[in-house]
N, C-alpha and C positions, 0 to 999 in steps of 0.2 A: 504494500500500500504506500502511495506517495506521501511524503512529509511536506507540509506547507510551511514555507519560509517567508516571512515578511521582513524586508530590509528597509530601514528608515534612515534618511539623512537630510541634511540641509547645507547648501553652499551657494555662493554668490559670484564665483569666478572659476574658470576652468583651471584645473591643476591636479595635484596628487590625490585629493579626496575623490574626485570624479573618476580618476583612473583606477583607484582601488575598488570602487563600487563595481565598475565594469569587469575588472579582473576577477573579483570575488564571484559574481553571479555567473560569469562564463564557466567557472569551474564546478558549478552545481549541475550534475547530470539530470536532464529533464525526465529521464525514466524514474529517477528516485525522488526528485524534489519538484514541487510546484512553487515557483518563485514569483513574488510580487514586490516591486520596488516602489516605495512611497517617498517622494522627495519634495522639498521646497527649494527650487532652483530657478528663480525668475529669469526668463529669457534664455535659459540654457537647456530646458527639457527637450527641445527638438534635437539638439546635438546628442544628448544622452540617449534618446530613443534610437537614433540612427546607429549608435555604438553597441546597443544591447542585442543579445540573441533574440530571435523571434518568439521563443516560448516564454519570455519574461514579460509579465504585465507591468505597466508603468502607471502610477497614480500620482496626481498633483492636486490634492484637495486644498481648499482655502484655509490657510493657516496664518497665524499672526507672528510677525517677527520685526525686531528693530535693529538687528545686528548690522545690516548694511548702513543704516543711519549712524550707528556708533562708529563704524569704520570711517565714514566720510568726515565725521566730526574730528576724529583723531588725526586725520590727514590734512584738515583745513589749516590755513595759515593763522597765526595769531598766538598770543601767550596763553598758556594753560589756565591761568587764573580767570581769564574772560570766558573760557569754555566751561568752567566748572558748573554753572547753573544748568546749561544745556545737558551736560554729562549726567547730572543728577536726575533731571527729568527723564532722559532716555533710560537710565537705570531703573527708575520706577516703572516706566512703560514696559521695559524688558520683563520684569517680574510679573506684571499684569498679563502680558502676552503668554508667559509660561502657564499661568493658571487657566487662561482662556483656551489654550490648546489642549489641555488634558481631556475635557469631554469630547472634543473633536476626534482625538486620537483613540479614545476609548471606544467611540462609535465605530471607527474603522476596524479596530481589533475584533469587536463583537460581530461585525459583518463578515470579515475575512476568516476568523477563527484559525489563526496560524498555530502550528505546533511550536514554532520557534520565531521569536522576534530578534533580528540582528540589527542593532542600532550602530551606525558608523558616524562618529562625531569628529570634526576636524581638530578639536582641542577640548580642554575642560576649563571652565564650563562650556565654552564653545557655543554651538547652536542650541538655543533653549527649546526648540521644537524637539530635538533629540532627547533632552532631559524630560520634557513633558511626555514623550512616547514611552520612556522607561516607567514612569509612574502609571500611565494609562494601561500599559501592558499588565502590570500587576493587578490593577483594578478589574481588568477584563479577564483575569485568570488565564493569561497565556502561560502554557506549561514551562517555557524557558525563555528568559530575556537576557541578552548579553549586550553590554555597551562597550564598543571598541573605540578607543581614544587614540588619535593620530598625531598628537603633539604634546609636548611637555606642559603640564597643567599650570594655570596661573594661580598665584596665591589669592586668598580671599580678600576682597576689597571692602565689602560691607559685612561686618561680622555676623550680625543676627540673620540677615536675609540669606547670605551665602551658606551659613551653617545649617539653616533649616532646609534649604533646597538640597544640599549635599546629603543630609541625613535621610531625606525622603527618597532620593535617588538610590542611595546605598541600601535602604530597606526594600526597595522595589525590584532591583535586578538580582538575577541569580549569579551573575558573574560580571566582573569588570576587567576588560582586556586592554592592554596597551601594546603599541607596536615597538616599544623598546623597554628594556629593564629600567632605565633611568626614569621614563615616564610612569612606569608602574610604581616605582618608589615615590615619585612625586605625588601620585594620587593618594598614597597613604600618609605622606608627611605633610603635604600642603593642604589637602582637602579632607583628611581624616577618614578615608575610605578603609573598610576592614580588610586587612591583608589577606585573610582567608578567602576572600572573594576575588582577589586580583591575580592576574597571570599575564604572560607575555607571549604574543605571536608576532614574529617579525614580518613586516611587509616584504614581498618578494617580487622578482621579475622572472620571466621565462629565460631559460638558459640561452635560447636563441631568439633575438628580437624579431618582431614583425616589421618588415621594411616597407616603406612607402616612398613615393616621390617627394623630393624637396620642393617647397613652394618657389614661386618665381623670385621672391625676395631673398632666396638663399645665397645669393652671391656674397653677402656679408659674412657668411660662415666659411667660405672657401679660401684656401691659401693662395696668396699672390707671391710669385717668384720664390725666394728662399726664406720668407718670413716665418717666425715662430708664433703659434696661436695659443693664447691663454684665455680660457673662457669660463663664464658663469652662466648656467642654465637655470633660470628661476623666474617666477612671477615677480614683478617689481613691487615690493612692499618694504617698509622700513626694516622689518626684522630679518630680511634676507641679506642685508649687509652690503648692498651695492656701493654705498658711499665709501666703505673702507677699501674695497678693491680699486675704486677710482683714485683714492688718495695714495694707495700703494703704487698704482701705475704712474702717477705723477712723480713719485720718487725715483722710479726705475727708468722711465722713458728716455731721459737724456743719455743714459749709459747703455741702453739696449735698443738701438734704433730698428733692429729687425723684428722686434716683438710687437704684435698687435693684440689688444685685449678685446674679446668678443663678449658683449653682455646681451645674451639672447633671451627673448621673452617680452612680455608686455605687462602693463599694470599701472596703478595710479601714480607711482613715484617716478616713472620713466622720464617724463619731461624735466623733472627736477634734477635727475641724475645727468641728463644731457647738458643742462645749464651748469651743473657743477664741473663737468669736463671743460666747458668753455672758460669758466672762471679760473681753472687751474692751467690753462694754456694747452690742453690736450686736443689735438686735431681729430677729425673723423678718420684719418689714416692710422692714427694711433689707437683710438678706442671706437669700436663699431657697435651700433645699436640696430641689429638687423630685424628686430621685431619678433612676433610670435613664431615658435617653431612647430613642426609637425607633431602629431600625437605621441609617437614613440620617442622622439628626440635623440634616438640612438645615433643617427647619422651625424648629428652635431657633436656628440661626445667623441665619436670616432675621428672627426675632423680636427680635434684639438690636440695639442701637444701636452698641455697641462690643464687640469680642471681645478677650479677654485670654488669653494663654498664657504663664504665668510659670515654665515648667519649668526644672529644674536639670540634667536629663539627658534627651536626646532624640536623634532623628536627623532625621526629616522628618514631623512630626505631621499626621495627617489633619484634626484640628480646624482647623488653619490653612488647609488646602486648602478645607475647607467654608466658612470665612469669606471666603476669596478668591473662591470661586465665587458667594457671595451678595453680593459687592461691599461688604463691611463694612470699616470702619477696624479695624486690628489692632494690638495692642500685645503684643510677645513678647520673649523673652530672646535675647540674642546668643550662642547656643550652637549647636554642631554644624551641621546643615543648615538651620536656620531662616533665616540670612541668605541662603541660596540660594533660599528661598521668597519672602521679602519683602525689598525694598531699603529700608534705613533712610531715612526722610524722603521716599521716593518712593511706595512701595506699602504702607507700614506704619511703625511706630515700634519700634525695638529698644532694650532696656535691659539692664543687667547682671543676671545671674542672682543671686537671693538678696537683692536690694536693694528692700525694700518702699517706701522713700521715693522712689526713682527711679521706681518703678511708679506711685506716687501722683501724682508730678509729671507723668508722661506722660498719665495719665488726666485730670488737671486741664486740661492744655493742650487736649485734644480736647473736653472738656466746655465750655470757654470759647470754643472756635472750631469750631463744628459744620460750618462750610463747609469748613474744612481737612480735617476728618474725612471728608466726602463725597468730596473730591478723592482722598484716600488710598484709599478704598474702590473708587472707579472704576478707579484704577490697578491695584489688586490684582486686580480682575476681569479686566482685560485681560491681566495677566501670567499668570493661571491659564489662560485660554483659549489663550494662545500656547505655554505650556511644560509644563503639568502635567495633561494629560488622560489618562484611562484608555486611550484609543485608542493614544496614543503608547507607553504602558507595555506594553500587550499586544503591539503590533507588535514592539517590541524583544525581548520574550521569544520570540515566534513565530519571528523571524529566528534567534535563538540556537538554538532547538530544531531548526530545519531544518539548520543547520550542524553542530550537535552530533550529531544522528542520522546524518548523512552519514559520520561517522567509522567 
């Protein structure tokens, strides 16, 4: 008899969360599982539908959320002091939306009657629709509810409200899963989640990538003459650390004229980063902004000589897995789950977050010792194949669903 799986998520821009959703449901055998994906993804559901297997049902009910407004406020210019009243109002609206979404999600659960509810949350607290789904699943007596968290959790900002929601979520779910051990520990230490309910399932990639054609704008990713390409593949957001890579590039550019830095992707801070390049005297020939990359982005990783990921807040980034699969030397920040992906000095180089000079020094070491870089890249490739494949991730979730549905 088929087991019914309801997958719930919320997101507002294309990236790793959407990718994981597609990878996860693609791995669920339609002979064994009946899968429904319920999402809040304004303007993005069409692209999601196109990427899903035909047997997966897609629902987008009317749900309430203020996360996109909170993100716009955080990125708006102006001093934080002037933003405080608006931030407080949005915070109150966020909690109201959480409460309003619970009966909507409970109605969906009672209608669909899933054996398992798999909630995929970009962070914690992250999408409040995801947290409302956890509470609603328990109210609707769903046999098994798992909350999968894809980023290192934020500390509580308003004690009473956050503590109450955290307690409600913890009591409602049967398990809390993180995609890195660091994020799992963060859930217990920063949010008070019971450690007995927490576990880790690493995000994974196929051993062999699905390849597609590069878009017309891909010229910015291709090598010209004998230049060396150093790149960052990421959505443009403050936490991704583009600023530190640009500042490091400004330090190195006068001494390494053959190097070109590629900042691939798109997002809200892209115009600001382009302006920063101009203010630091970096030309388009030195730093390229080729725009959004294709779904797999593997072609981009393979085109680079060195991959850099200078994030200040992460959990277990896909960009690093892409670079590992491509066998590239990687420089990344020593935060959250990144040290679980690459071992410093063995399969990559780790630096402190927010330190442009340390980032520049790490790049200089690899630029002056390319043999060492190739050794790190080969080790990264071996580590990926041994530990971080999509097959291992899917099997871990399938085992969980079998046990959960048996309840």
